[in-house]
N, C-alpha and C positions, 0 to 999 in steps of 0.2 A: 545482642539477639536482638533482630526487628517483631514487636509484637502486632496484629490485626489494627491498631489504628495506625501504627510506624508506617503500614503501608494503602490501607484506605482512606485514612483521613488525609487533610488536606497539610501542604509545606508553604514556607513562605512565600511570598511572592515574587517571583526574580525582580531584578533591579528593571528597568524599562527601555535602556542600552541594549539589553540582554538580547529583548524581542526582537529589536532591527538587525540586528548583528546577526541573529542564528538565522532571520531571512536574508541578509545578503552573504552570509556562509555556503546556505542552503543552493543559492543561485549559481555561486561561485559555481560548484559540483555539478548540475545540469546545463548551463549554458555550453563551459568548453566539452568537446570531443570527448575526451582522454578519460578525464575526472567520469563523466556522462558514462563510461562505457562500463566500468569497474562500480559505481555506483547505481545502475540499473539493476545489478541483482535482484535490489533490494525492492526495487519496483514488479520486480518478476515474481519475487517469492509470491508476495500478495496478490498482483495477478492469477498466479493457480492457486492461492490458497480460497481465492474467491471462487474462482470454478470448484473448487475442491466441497466450499461449505455449504453451495447453494446444489449442488447436484446430490449432497446427502440428504439437504434440508428439504429435499422435491423427491424423494425416494429414490433416487440413482443407486445403483453401486458404485463405491469409489476403488478402483482397482488401483490406483498410484496416482505417483507425480514423478516426473522427472525435471531438471532444470539443467542448463547447458551452460557450456562456457564462453558464447557467442551471446548470453543474456538472452535465449530464448527457454520455452520450457514449455512440458506437454502433461494436460494431466487426463487421467484414462480413466472413463466412466462406463457402465454398461448398464442400459433401458431402453427403452424407446428410442428412435432416432427422431423423432417430431414431437409435439405436443410441447404442453406450457414448461415440465420440467428440463426438455433439452433447450426452450429458448433463454431463460431465467440463467441455467449455468453458465451455455452460452455470453448473456449479457454479462457476467458476473465480472467477469477477467479484466476487462478498460477500466472499471469504474470502481470496483475494490480499493485500488490504488487511495483513489481521492476520498473516498466514502471515509478511509479506514482515517485519512487526514481528517477528516471534517470530526469524526468522532472523539479523534485525538485531541483536536482545539479544544471540545465540548468540554473534556476533562479539564483540561489545562488552565480552560476558563473558571474552573472551582479548586484550582492550584493540586489538583490530586495529579501531581507530577509520577513519584513513585509508583502508585496503582497504575500509571499509564506506563509503566517500563514492564510490571511484572504482568499485567494485562498480555505487553509483546511477547513476555518469555513464552505464557501460556498457548499462546497461539503458534510458534514458530516452536515448538515441543509437539502441539499436536499435528503438523506440517511434516514434522519430523520423522515421527511415525508412520507415513504413509508413504515417506520417498524411495524411490526405488532406483537412483542411481547415484554414485561414488560424487561426481561433484555437486548432485544436489544435496546433500548430506551434511560434506562441507562447509557447502554455503550456509546450510543453514545451521548450524554447529555456531561456524565462525560469528555467525548474522549474533544467534541468541546470546553465545558468549560474552561478547562485546555489551551487548544492553546490561544481561547480569552483573559484567563486573563493572560497570557503571550504577546500577542500581545500591553494588552492595557494597563496593567501596569507596564510592566518591561521595564528596561534598555534595550537599544539598544543592551551592548553586552551579556545578559542571553535572546534577543529573540533570537540571532545570535546562539547562544551556545544553546538553545530550538531545532533551526530549523536544524542546521547541525546534532543534534544530533538522529532528525526526520528523514531526509532524509537518514543518514550513517542505520539508522533503516529497512527502507525501503528496501534499498540497500541490505544489508547483509542479514537482516531476509525476502529479499523474496526467499533469494536460499536454506532455512532449512526445506521450508513445501515441499518442490518437494522431498528431501530426504526422508522426516517423508510420503509422500505418497507411495514411492514405497515399506518402509521396512511395511507400516500396507498391503499394496496388497500384497507381497510377505507372507502375515502372512496368507491371506484369512479376512483380519476383516476391509476392506473400499472396498465390491463387487460393489458399485453404485458409486466409485468415477468419479470424471471429464474425468480422461483417459478414462475410460472404457465405460463410456457413450461418450465420442468420439469414440469409436471404434465400438461400439453399431452403432452408426450413419453413420461414415464413411467407415467400414470393415477396419480400418489399425489398427493395433494391438496397446492397449495400454501400452505399454512399447514405440512404439515413441512416442506417445506423451507426455509421462512424460519426455522420453531423449530431446524435444523439452522443454519442460517447464523448465528445469536444464541450454540447452545452452539459451535460449533469457535471461532469467535473470542472467546466466552468464556475461553473453555477456553487458546488463547493470549494472552489480555491475564495468565491467571494465571501462565502459567510463565513467559511473559516479565519479569514483573514480578517472578517470583523471582530471573532471572537476573542482570536489572537491580540488584535489591535486593541483592546479593552486594557488588555496593560498597559500598550507603550502611551494612550493617554488618559491614563489614570482612572478611568471608569469604573471600576472593577471596589 
């Protein structure tokens, strides 16, 4: 039975090879088209969770979240159609996966591996309450169930590998959707994107927001890689 210290306390540092291997594993999922199409559901969960969290924090009313089998999603909120709350709610989607990856890297830099896993479960449970379609419920339950199984039954080495791979995936995978966004916008296939909605609310062109998404996510990737790389070069 786990006690509080088992959850919040540090775990043994993983082997240096594990840190590099999990980064390569994340890339093998992100770069090929077919694995990415399935794994991208996790990015969508984080994306829509970011919209939902910022909506609640800025006083908007959260009506529900939907996830779709094509890896798209929709967060329904109610409130003023413009203003600060709407802007940060729209901003949050593309930034959240990378920022969650950065937060996860900070936890792993202090060896809080199990804490990272349990915080992930808590966030997924919060999303599950607001899920409004069957596919979304299944996707969140499957993701949460996997994280729970690893955190409860797996060895410390397997937990470390899973946590590092997940954080690398968020950091690296958070960048790719921004390029996909611009490609689809250029083809005229995504007229209602977050960037276009931000342009409508702020009267600042959508390309500005796409570039901002990319720069923030790249910065998070660099900062997260530096944190995770401490284990690789033995600086911790």
